[in-house]
N, C-alpha and C positions, 0 to 999 in steps of 0.2 A: 391775344394779337396772331393777325392772321396769317397763315404760313401752308404750304404744302411740301412734301416729301417726294422725289423721282429718283429710278435708279440710275437715267442718263443725263446728262446737260450736252447739248448739243456744244459743238463749236460757236462763239461767241465773235458773229462779227457785226462790230461799232463802227460808228452808228446806227440804230436802228429806230425807225419811228411808224407807229400804227395807233389805230384810234385813238390818236390825242393823246399816248405816252409814246417816251422819246426814251431810250438808252444811250447815252453819249460815247460814257467808255469804263473800262474795267481797271481796277487799282486790287492788290491781290499780294497777299505774304502765304509762308508755306501752308495757313490753317486756315484761311479766311479771302475768299473772292468779292469786290463791293461793285455793285454798279450802279453807277451816274443815273439818277433816275428823274425826267421831269413831267410831272403833270399838270399843264395849265402854268399857273403862277409858282408853284412850290416846286422845289427836288430834294432830293434824299437818297438815300444810298437803298438800295435790295442788298440781303446779304446771303451769302452761296458757303452751306457750310459743310464739310464733307465728313461724315459720319460712319466708318467700316465700308459698306457697298453701298451708302444712302445721300444724298446729296436734299440737304434742309436750308429751305430758299424762305425766306422771312425780311418784315422789314429790320435793318440798322435799327437799335435802341436809341441812338443820341443823333440821329438825323430824321426820324422819320414823322411824317407828313402830320400835321392837324386836322386834315380831313381823312378819317380813316376809309372814307369810301375812294381815295385817290390812290392809297395802298392796294387796298382790292382791286382795282381796276387794272395797275400795273402788275401785280402778280397774275392776274389772269393773264396777259398780254406776255407775259414774262413764260409763264406754263404752255400756255401752247406756241409757241414759235421756236421754244429753244429745249423743251423738255421730253422728256420719253419714260413712260413705266411711272406713269403718277401712282403712287403707294396709300396717299390718303392725302387731305385737304382740309384746311378749316379758317373759310373764309367768313363765315356767317359774323355776324352785330352781335358785340359784348351787351351784357344787359346796362353796363355804364353809357351804351351810344348815346343818350341824352348829352354828357360831357362833348361830345362833339357837335351834337345837333342844334340846341338849344342855343337861342344868341343869349340867355341869361348868365353863361358860364365861358369866360374867356380862359385860355389857356398859352394865350404868346402875348406877351408882355407888349411888344409892340403894339398890336391891336389896341390892346388895354388903355397904351398910354394917349392913344389916338380919340377913344371915345371919355374919356376922362376929361381931354383939352374941353367938351362942350359942355361943362357940366359946372355952374357956380359955387354949389355948397357940398362937399361930399364929407360924409361919415364910414369912417373903418367899424367893422368889428372883427377883430380876431378869434378863429376858432369856434365859428357859432354853434357847431354842436347841430343839435334839432332847430334850429333856427327859429328858436319861438321871441327872442329878445329882438331879432334881424327884421322877421317879419311886424313884431309889433311898431316899429320903430318907423318902419318903412310906409305902414298905415297910417302913422299917426304925424310925418312928415313927408308929406306926396312932393314937395318941392324940394327935397334933400335925395342925392344920390347915395344907399344906402349899400357901402363895399363890402362884402363880406369874403374873409381870407381862410382857407381850406384844404389842409391836404391830404384828409379821407375824401374818396370818390362817394361812398353810401349819403354822404352827410350835403354834397354837394348837389345830386340826385334828385334826393328826399326835399330839400327847398326851394329846389329849381321848381318844381312840379307844384307846391307849395305855393310858389310868387304865382306861377302860372294858374293854377285854380284859384287864387285870388284875384286877378287880375291886377297885379304889383306890377307896375315898370319901372319903377324906380330903384329895381334890386340889380344888382351886378355882380355875379359870383366868379372867383379866381381859385384857383389850384396852384398854391404857393406858400412855399414857408412865409410867415408875416416878414419876419427880416428883410428876407430878399426883397420883397416887394415894395415896402419903406424904401431900400438904396435905390429904388430907379424912380422913384415919386417927385415931381416940382416940390421945390422949397415952397414954403410957406401956401400948400395947395388944400390940406385938408383942414375940415370944423373940428372933428370928435375923432377920437381911437377909443374902442371900447374893449377890454381882455377881462372877460368874466369868465371865472372861476376855470383858471388855466389850471396844467398838471402841475401840482407844487414841486416834484421831484428832490424832496427833502434830503433824499440820500447824494442827488447828481444834481449841483444846483447850476452846473457847470451846461447843463442842457436845458435850463430854463430861458422862455422868449425874454424874461426879463434880463439888460445885466448895461453896463453903461454906455456901450456901444448903440444898444437899441435907444435907452434913453436921449442920446446923440440924435438920432436919427427924428425919433417926435419932436424933441425940439425943433429941426429944421424942417419938419414938415406941416407942424402945428401950427394952424392960425388961432386953435383954441385949447379946448382941452383935452387930457388924457384921463380914461377914467379905468380903474381896477376893480373886480368885486371878487374877492376869494371865500372860502369856509378855513384859509390856513393863515393863522396869526404870524406863522415864521417868513411866510410869502409877503404878507402884507407887509411886514417890518421888514424884511429886505428889499420891497420896490420902492419904500419911501426914502430908505439909506442912499440906494442908485438916484434919486432924483435928487437929494444934497448934494451932489458935484456940481449942481447950476449955483450962480452965484444970490440971483433972488426968487427963487422958485415960489407958488404960491400953493398952498394945499388945502383943500376941506378933506374930513377924516368925518366919517361916519360907522357908526355900530348897530347892527341889526335893524335898519331899514328897511321897512315894505315896498317893494318895487310895484307898478302897474302890472308887470309881468315878470313870472319867475319860470325858471327849467325845473323839469321833473327831478333835476338832480338838488338842486335845490327847496326842494318843496319835501324831499326827502331827508335833509338835511334839517330843516327848521324843525319835523315832526321829531327828529332826535334832539333836539334843544340846542344845536352845534350854534356858534355863534359867528356873524356873515359879516365881513368887514369891507368899505368902501376906502378907498383912496382915488381921490379927484385933485390932480395938479395941473398948474396954466402956470403962466408968466416965466418960461423957459427959453434963457435969452443963447442965439445963437451960436451954434459951434464955428471952431477957429476954423475946420475945412470942410466944404462944401462938397458932397457927391457929384458924381456924374459928370463932370462939367471940364477933364480932363480926357486927353486922346492919347490912342494908340495906335502903331501904323507899323508894320511889318516891312514896306514898301522897297526900303534900303537894303532889305539883308537879301546875299546872295550865297548860295552855297551851290559847288558842282557834285555831281554823284560821289567822286569819293570822300570828298568832303562831310555828306550827309552821311555816308557810311560808316565814318568814323566817329561823329556824333552820335549815332546810334549804338554805336559798341560801345560808347563809353556811358548811354544814357539807359541803356535799354532797360525796361520795366522796373527802374528806378524813382522813385518819389524826393521831394525835397520839403520839407516843412520846415514852416518858420512859427512866429508867436500867433497871428493872424491870419495865415495864408498856408497853401500848401501849391506843391505844382509836382505830376504825376506822369511819367511819360510811358504810354498804353502800351500803343501798338505803332508800327512802320508798313505803308504799304507803297507799291511799285506801279506804277502808271507810264502811257503814254505822255500826258501832262508833268509828268514829274514824281518825286515822293512824296508821299503822306502820311503826316503825322498824326495820330491822335491821340491828346493827350488830356488830363483832366486839372483843374484846379481851383482858384479862388477861396471861400470861404468855406471850412471845415464843416458849419451845417445844412450850406448850401452850395455843394460842388458844382461847375459850370464844364462841361466839355466840349470840346472842338477839335477839326479835322484842319488843317494847316498847310496847304499846298505850298512845297519847298522848294523853290528852281528860282529861274531869273527872276518871276515875279512873286516872293511869298506875300502869301495873303491868305483869310479864313476862305473855307469854303461852305457854304450855306451862312447863315446869319454869325454878323460879329457879336461877340461874348456881350455883355451888360457891363456898361462901366461904372462896375461898384470898385473900391476902395481894393479891397480882398483882389480882385481880377487884375484891375490894374498891375499890383504890386507882383502876382505871380506871371503876368505876363511881362513884365519887365524884366524880373529875375529869366524867364523862357528867353527871352531877345538876348540876353546877356550869356546863357548858354549857347547859345547859335553864333552868337557874335567869335567867342572863343574857338572857331573851327572854319570862321570865315576867311 
């Protein structure tokens, strides 16, 4: 991540604007100063942290812009106008620059959902790895968008390069936990979902992609089929049982079926004479509760400075854990705009982070959180805690 170190930070006279970069206000606590920064259409925090006789200036991890060039520009302007005694700097692009530059990779859910609106048919592959199956399906079905979901940057960059080299325009890649992605997709918007050779997690089944909640999300977003392919009979059996929660599911079961394309791992397992299992599921009835249709609003909340300090004294660095969500109070910053609360919340496997401006008009800074059920429950809990001090 781009950053630099300096011996001296000059007096921060804000707001300040130069070369298309605006530093609007600061927020600080005993350890960290945050600079609210705008570059064109994006807003984010620069973070200043003092370590001994040195200041480290970098992007705030949970508000950084999607375009790394914006961050580099902001750091350059800040360094030239507010810093002295530069010790070192790291402004160069990393090897994963393709994640920021290629239109094949999307990291922002809002942008993704806008792009999906234009597509008539969408297939999803979860954890596409080397991309053999994803690329094959894209070539085979040029009229269908192949949406690949992966959490590992090297896989994203490699498959994006291969798609570009083969002139495949019907591939879109997103860096995300698949469970979080499904929670924000529109109802009945996906034709097929492929999950090929997921990590079986025999000793830690709670870490599996498959769960009752995942199956319900599949039922909500799918118009067609879910397809599992695995070398683990235990995972195959576990998945079958999870989908049996529905009233009239339909299944197609296969064993040692040869596909037109296979991964290098599948080739290896076949040489070892391991069995390969396929489970295809369709006919899933809709779950009772639809995701993403509820609203959350802090507009009616108001705390004065004394109430905010009492609130923080009660909840500083504490976490609240429920069965399916958590809420963690991370930091509190003071600024001319009011107090800013940093918290983490939502699903354990896909946590969200937010900065919330507490004051006359309590609101989220930057983007609103995704309206997943876990986020909504956690934020409702946060609202309840704040109301106790209002």
